[in-house]
N, C-alpha and C positions, 0 to 999 in steps of 0.2 A: 292304262293307268300311268300317270306321271310318276317320276321318282319321288316327289314330295308326298304324293298320296300313298305310295307304297310304304314310305317311311312311317307315316301316321298309322296305317293299318298294322304295321309290324309292331309299333309301340303299344297299340291297343291289345293285340292278341299274342304276339310272340314273346314279349317280355314277361307278362304274367305267367305264361306256361313255363318259361325257363326258370322262373323263381321256385316253382314246386313248393309253395308255401313258405318260402324263406330259407329252405334247407340249403339250396345251392348258392343263392345270392341273398343274404340276410338284409342287404340294403334295398332290396326291391319289394315294393308294396303293391298289392293287387286289391282292388275294391269293386264290389258290385252294389249298386244302389237301385232299389225299387221305390217308386215315388207316386203318391196319389195327390192330385191337385184339384181343388174346386174350380179353378180357372187358371189359364196359362198366361203368365206375364214373363217375358223374356228376361233372363238374368244378364244378358249381354247388352241388348239394345234398350231395355227398359220399356218396351212397348207391349201392348196387349196382343194376344193371339186368339186363344179360345176363351169364351166367357162361361163355358160349361165344363163339367168334370172331365178329366183326362188322366192317363197314367203315363209315366215315363220310366225308362230303364237306362242305366248307364254302366258301362264296364270300363275300367281304367287301370293303367299300370304306371308306376312311378319309381325311378331309380335315383336314389340319393347318393351323390358323390361326396357329400360332406363339405369338401373344400370348394368345389366349383358349382355348387347348387344341385338341383334335381331336374332330371329329364323324364319325360313321359308322354303318354297319349291316352286318348279316350274315344269311345264311340257311344253315342246317345240316340235314343229314338223316342217318339211320342205316338200314342194311340188315343183315339177319342172314345168317350163313353156315351156320347149322344149323337143324334143325327142332325146337329145344328147346321152343318154345311155339307150334307150328303150330295147336293147337286154340284159341288165343286171338287170334292175329293173323297177318297175312301176313309174309313175310320181307323183301320188297323195299320200301324206303321206308316202313317201318312208323311212323316218327316224324319229325316236322319241328320245327324251332325257328328263329325269326327274331327279330331285336331291333334296337333303336336304341341306339347307344353314345355315350359321351362320356368323354374322359380328359384329365387335366391334371397336369403336374408342376411343383411349386413348389420351387425351390432356395433354401434359406436361406443356404447357403454353397457353396463349390465342391464339397464332398463330402457335404453333408447336405441332404436334401430330402424331400418328401412327394409320392408319386404317388397320385392319386385316379382311380377308375374307376366309371362308372355304366352300367347296362344295363337296359333294359326288355325283358322276355322274353314272347313269345307262343309257345306250344308245343302245336299240335294233334297228334293221333295218328290219322291217316287210315287206317292199316293195321290198327287194332284193331277186332275185330268188335263188341265192346261197349265203348264209351268215353264219357266225359262231355264236357263243353264244353271248349273250348280253355283250356289252363292259362295264367294270367297271373301275372307276378311281377316284382319289381324286385331288382336286385343292386347292392350297394355294396361297393367294395373300396378299401382304403388300404394302401399300402406305405410304411414309414418308411425311406428310403434312407440308407445310410451305408457306409463302407468295410469294415465288419465283418460282423455277422450282421443280416439284415433282418427285423424283425418285421412282421406284417401281419394284417389281418382281412378276411374276406369275409362279407357278410350277405346272405342271400336271404330276401325276404319274399313269400310267395305270398298273393294276395288273391282269386283266383277260379279255380275254383269253390269252393275251400276255403281258409281262411286258416290259415297256419302259418309258422314261421320257422326258419331254420337259420343258425348262426353258426360260421364256421371261424376258428380262431386258429392262426397258424403262424409258423414261422421258416424262412428259407432263406439260402443263401450261394452266391455265384457265383464260379467259378474259370474262367480262360481259358488256352488253350494254342494252339500252332501259329500264333503271331502273330495271335491273335484269331479264327481261323477256327473253333476248337472251344471251346465253353463247356460247363461242367458245373455243375449247380445241385442240390445235395442239399437236401431240405426235410423238415419234419415238421409235421403238423397234428393238432389236436384238433377234432372235429366235434361241435358242440353243437346240440341241438334242443329245442323246447318240447314240451309234452304233446300238442298237436294234431298235430305232425309225427310223433311216435312212433305215435300212433293211426292216422294216415293211411298210414304206410309199413308198419307191422307188425300193425295191427288189435288192439293190446293197450294196456292202460294201464300206466303206470310203477308199479313195485313200491313206490316211496316217494313221498310228497308232496313237491313242491318248487315253488318260484316262479321263473319265468323259464326259463333255459336249463340243460340238463343234458348232460354228455358222452354221446354216443351211439356214436361210432366214432373211430378214430384212423387216420392214414395216414402212412406214411413212404415216401420214394422219392428218385429222382434223375432229372434231365432232362439229356440230352446233346443239344446242338445243333451241327451242323456246317454251315458255309456253303460251298457249292461255288463260289458267285459272289455278286454283289450281288443277284441275283434268284432264286436257287435255294438252298434249305436243306433239310436232313433232320433230323428230331428223333426221338430214342429216349427213351421214358419208362418207367422201371421203378418199380412202386409196390406197396405191401403194405398192404391195407386190413383192419382188424380191428373187428368189432362188439363194443362193450364194455358197452352198457346191459344190465342183468341181465334184465329182462323180455323184451327183444327177442331176446336170445340163447336163452332158453328157448323162445320162440315159434319161432324158426328151426330149432332142433334137433329140434323135434317135428313139423315139416312134412315130408311125404313127397313132395317135389318136388326136382328136380335143381338148381334155382337158389336154394334156401335155404342161405345160407352165413353163417358167423360169422367166417370168415377167407378172404381172396381175394387172391392175388398176381396181377398183371396186367402186361402189356407193351404199349406202343403204339409203332408206327413210322409216321411220317408224312413226306410230301414236300410242301414249300411252294414255290409259284411265285408270285412277286410282280412287278408292273410298274406 
């Protein structure tokens, strides 16, 4: 295991254990998330994975230095609840992802600020019967905070075993109710990818020559978050994903498999426990 991987695993497991519920290190937060999804749409690449139900679990630790931002790590896994792709991979723990994170919020004024997030991703697929090397990538995100509509971008750069890029451009708006216990955040995103990403995902070339990024898909949705207490929260996410790139749409329509979709609505229900 490389030093970078050892650091990520240490962040995921060592830091939460050292926190002991915040008694030793009050600035350290530990979270466990259990999540049910009617279909899997990647939060990083914005592409579809499974079109049938699955469950995901994530464990994470985050240490907030206050002045220099927050450092942490996570480990995530997915298991399938149907035999949609049994000929290609097992259902239980077919995919893993773990990473090292950093985030920082810089407030210009009381209501205006910029939130920055960085994540290095490692993603093996131990449940796949035929799979390549562990996926490596970096994720950058920035949200421009204000009292109105928040614009943001999320950039994913894969560099191993293949190089390609994805750029999400989005807008969201947060509303709160029930004395802050309930929040609702509608959002809209355009998911852009380069030629290499289109080739890697769909196996086809773009129908038009272009330089840089091109819209591949869109996503619209809303996230409901209800806090039962300081340590327990539930999240419901409703989303609608649409494939808009012309060559990719033709490719998916001509495939005779159940997971080839050009349009996919999905719902996610999760329970978060933090301490």
